[in-house]
N, C-alpha and C positions, 0 to 999 in steps of 0.2 A: 913619020911617027918617031918621036924621041924615045930614048930607052935609058935604062940604068942597068949596070952590071954589078952583081954582088961579089963580095970578097969570097975567097975559097972557104967552103964549109958553112957559109951563112944561109944556105938555101934550105936547111933542115926544117925550119918552122913552116916555110911555105909548102914544102912537100907534105906536111901534115895539115895543110889547108888553113893555116893561121894567117889572118889578113894583114898583120902589121909588119912593116919593114923599118927598122930603126936606122938612124943616120950612120951609126958606126958599122953597119953591115954593107954599105954601098962603096964599091971600089971606084966607080966613075959613072958619069951620066947625070941627067937631071931633066928639068922641064920648068915651065911656067907654073904659077900657083893654080892648082886644081887640074892641070893638064893631064890627060891620060898618057902614061908611058908604058912601054914594054919592059917587063922585068925578066932579065936573063941571069942564069947562074954564072959562076966564074968561068965555066967551060962553054958558055954560050947557049945553054939549053933554056927553052922558054919555060917561065914559071908562072907568069900572070900578067894581067893588065891592071894598072894601079893609078890612083890619083896622086900626083906629086905635091908635096908641101915643102917649100924651100926653107922655112924657118922652124918647123916643128921637129922635135926629137923623133917623133914617128914621121919619118920622111916620106913615106908612101903608104897608102892603104889600098889593098887589092879589091878591085871590083869583081874580077872573074879570073878563074884558073883555066879557062877554056880558050885555047889559042884561036879557035875559029869564031869566037864570039866577038861581036862588034859593040863597042861602048858608045851608044847613041841614044836618042830619045826613046826609041822602041825598047831598048834594054831597060831603062829606068821605069818605063810604064809597066813592063812585064814584072819587074821585081816588086814594085809597089802593089800591083794587083795581086800578086802571089802572097805578099805579107798580109794584106787585108783579108783575103780568103782564108788564110790559115787561122785567123781568129775565130772563125766559125767552128773550129774544132773544140774550142773551150767553152765551158758553161760559165759565162761571166754574168753575174747577177748585178749588173749596173749598166747605165748608159754613158758611163765614163770608162774608157778603156784605151790601152796603148795599141796603135795600129802598126807602127814601125818601130823596131827596137834595134837600130843601128846594125852592128856587125852580125848579130844573130839573124837578121833578115837579109844579109848580103848587101847592106847599104851603110857602110861605115860613115859615121858622122851625122846620120839623120835619125831624129827621134820625132815621132808624130803621135799625139794623143787626141782622142775625140771626146768632147764633152757635149753630149746632146747633139745639137745642130751645128756645133763649132769645132773646127780642127785647130790645133795648136802645134806648130812645128819649130824644132830647133835645128839649125844648120850649123854644125860646129867644126867643120873641116873645109879645107880649100876645095876639095872635090865637090862637096854638096853645095858650096857657095857658087861654084862655076855652073852647076846644073840646076840651080834653085828654081828658075822659072819653069823648066821642064817638069821638075818634081811637083811643083805646086799644081800645074795643070793636070798631071797624072793623078794626084790625090783627089782633086775635085771631081774628076771624071769617074774614078773608081768608087767614090762614096756617094756621089750625087748631091753633095753639099755645096753651098755657095759661100761659106764664110771660113776664112783661114787666117789665123793670127800668128805672127812670127814672134818667138821668144828666144832669139839668138843672142842672149845676154850672159851666157855662162862664161866663166873665166878662161875656159879652154880656148875660146876664140882668140884671145891675145897670143897664145902659144902658136897659133896658126898665122899670126900676122894680120888678123881680121878685126875690124872694129865691131862693137856691139850693134845689134840691129833689132828693133822691135816695132810692131805695128801691124796694121791690116795689110795682107798681101792679096786678099780677095774678100769682097763684102765689107761690111762696116756695122756699127751699132754698139750696143751695150756689151761691155766685157765681163759683166757680172752674170754668173750662170749657176743654176741649181741642178745637181744631178741626183738620180735615185741610186742608192747602193744597198743591196739586201733589203732590210726592212726599215730603212731610214733615208733621210735626205741630207745632202751636204751642199753648202754654197761655197763658191770660190770666185775669184776674179782672175781671168787668164792673163791680164796685163800686169799682175802683181804677184808677189810671193815667190816661193821656191819652185824650181824646175819649170813646169808649164802651168803652174798655179796650184798644183795639188800632188799628193803622193798616192797615185793609183797602185803602186807596187805593193802597198800594205792592205789592199782590199780584203784578201783572204784572212790576213792576221786580225783585222778588225772583226770579221765575222767569228773567228775562233775565240777572240776575247769575249765577245758577247755570249757565246755558248758556255764558256767557263764561268762567266758571271752568273748565268742562270743556274748552272749545275752546282757550283760551289757557294752560291748565295753570298756574293761579295757585299760587305757592309761599307768598308772604308777603302776606296781606290785612290791611288796616286798615279797620275799620268804626267810623266816628265818629258820635257821637250814636246809639249802637246800640239804645237803648231795651231791649226785651226780646229782642233778638237775632235778629230775622227775617232780616236780610241775612247774619248770621253762620251761621245754619243753612243758608241757601241756598248760601253759599260752600262749606261743608263737604259739602253734598249734591252739589255740582258737582265735588268732588274736591280742593279747595284743601288744601294741606299744613298751613298754620297760619293762624289768624285771630286778630288782636288787636282787641278790642272795647272801646270807651271810652264811658262815659256818666257824668254827674255825679250820677245817682240810684242810690243803693245798692240800693233795692228792685228797680229795673229790672235792674241787673246780676245780682242773685240770680235773677230770673226768666229772664234770658238763660242763666245757668248751667244752670238746670233744663231749658230748652228744648233745649240741647245734649245733655243726658243723655237727655231724652225720645226723641230720635231715634237713640240708640245710638252717638253719636260719642264717641271717646276724648277726655276732658277735656284731655289733654296736647297736643291739636291747637289749643288755644285759650289765649289770655291775656285775662283780664277785668280791666279797670281802672276803678275809680271815681275819675274825674279830670276836670279841665277840659280840653276838647278843644284849645282854642287853645294853652294852655300846653304840652300834651303834644306837639303838632305842632312847636312851636318847639324843644322839648328833643330830639325825634328828629333834627331838622336839626343841632343842635349835636353830637349823638352820631354822626352819619354813618349813621343808620339809613335804609334805603329799603324801599319796598314795590312789588310789581308790580300791585297792585289796591287802590284806595281808594274807600270810600263816604263821601260827605258828605250826610247827610240831617238838617240842623239843624232846630230848632224855628222857629216863625214869628217872623222878625225884624221884619217890617213888616205889621202887621194891616191898615193902611190906607195909601193913597197918601201921606198926610201924614208917615208914618214912612219913606218910601222912601229918602231921602237917607242917613239914618243907617244903615239896614239895608244899603244898597248897599256901604258901607264894610266892614261886618262880613262880608258875603258875599265881597267881593273879597279880604279878608285871609285867610280860611280856604282859599279856592281857590288863592291864591298859595302858601300854605304846602304845600298838598296837591300841587300841581303840582311844587313843588321836591322833595318827598319821593318822587315817583313815578318809577320806573325807565323808561327809554326802551322803548317798545313796551308799556308798562303801561296799564291802564284806570282811568279816574276816572269813577265814577257820582256826579254832583253834582246836588243838588236845591234848589228853593225852594218852600216851601208857603205863602209870603206872598202874600195877595191883592193887596197894594200893589205887588208887583213883577211886571211883565208878562213874558211869555216873551221878548220882544224885549230888554227891559232886562236880564233875567237873562243872556242871551247876551252882551250888551255888557260886563256886570260880569265874567263869566268870561274874556272876551277880554282885558280890562284886567288881570286877574290873571295871565294868561299872559305878557303883555308885561312886567309888573313882575318876574315870575319868570325872564324870559329863555327862555320855553318856548313852543313851538308844538305844536299837537295837531290831529288829525283829529276832526271831529264824526262819530262812528260812527252815533249814533242820537239822536233827541229822544224824551223820555219824558213821560208824563202820568199822570193818575189812571186807575185801572182802570175798565172800561166801566160798572160799576154805580155809578160816581160821575160821571154824565154832565154835559156842558156843552151848553146849547142855543144856537141861533142868536140868540135874543132876550135871553139872559142870559150875556154873555161873562165876567162875574165868576165864573162857575162853574169857570173854568179857574184854580183857585188853585194846583194842583200842577203844576210844570213841572221837567223835568230834562234833562240832557245826558250822553251817554256819550262820553267823550273818550279817544282813543288817543294817547299822547304820541309825538311824532315821534322817530325815530332821529336822534341827533346834535343834539338840542335842547340848547342851552347852559343851564347852571344859574346863576342869579344868586345872589350872596351874600345870605343871609337878613338881614333887618333886625331 
């Protein structure tokens, strides 16, 4: 068994059961890509069993902190079975759900979503790549399903020295799927689009948006970065009179149009725009257009803390524009899915946007990922998705747009 030894004082995070070991923490040792190595402190104390990654800044990811545990096929079968059983604890109103959520389920680098009768998996680390076949067999056995599609095409694969990989690992057939979510249906294609084909983490936020639409009787809704129209369908399901949806992806807009039709809503209640969100917001301000509900669910502006400063400016700008466009008493659902932006920092960014816009707002609710995307006490980085529901105060002054 190969091993790595940490530099003096670098064991603190592992003693707190954090699974990442960065390259700068290692004094000596190593292994082949994905190979399980023993991790020792500077003094030689056992700390964990980890998958080694020779090219990544995260040089090793811990599988287990138990010295007596053996990292073999049985280990992965047990971890995957436990992750799937844990989802039974949550009341998930959908047949689309996350079954394995990486580090939070003790399986760093593995994400698995279920869409009806189809599993979609991302293997984003050397460790999961090495154990891929074992993991696939365990997933099929634990779920009783026969179809599993691989979507290992995220950019993080390159950091691990791994090529992109997509396609069927088990079964075959059409990659287009329709899932039921709350009181509506949503279509997707697991071979295309972001993540594994859809944003399951916003499931509860979509339901919340529908409930606000019903209670506050939304008339004019703006869904920014709409992707395939999940929030659009939710707003219509809640009774919104008209929803304008904007995304810079033509295929996503086409899918959003299809999802509106799938749920039987009149297309005249929607406006679909293939456009740049920032430019569209500025034009709406110039034209004097306002909305009584706005969704801001942008892509990841800050993948790491190193990108936080630049991302903060982008988040602040779009929130300033949205608050300017929002009518008094209206609702803004605003999100950040950037791991490099903490919930506290995001709150400060949105507060700054309000000051720049001359707007004050009540924080009605704080939002996060759906419960099948858990964060654990030992891995706070799992809280990548954070959101605020703001109600613009009556009498808030509007600043002149820049």
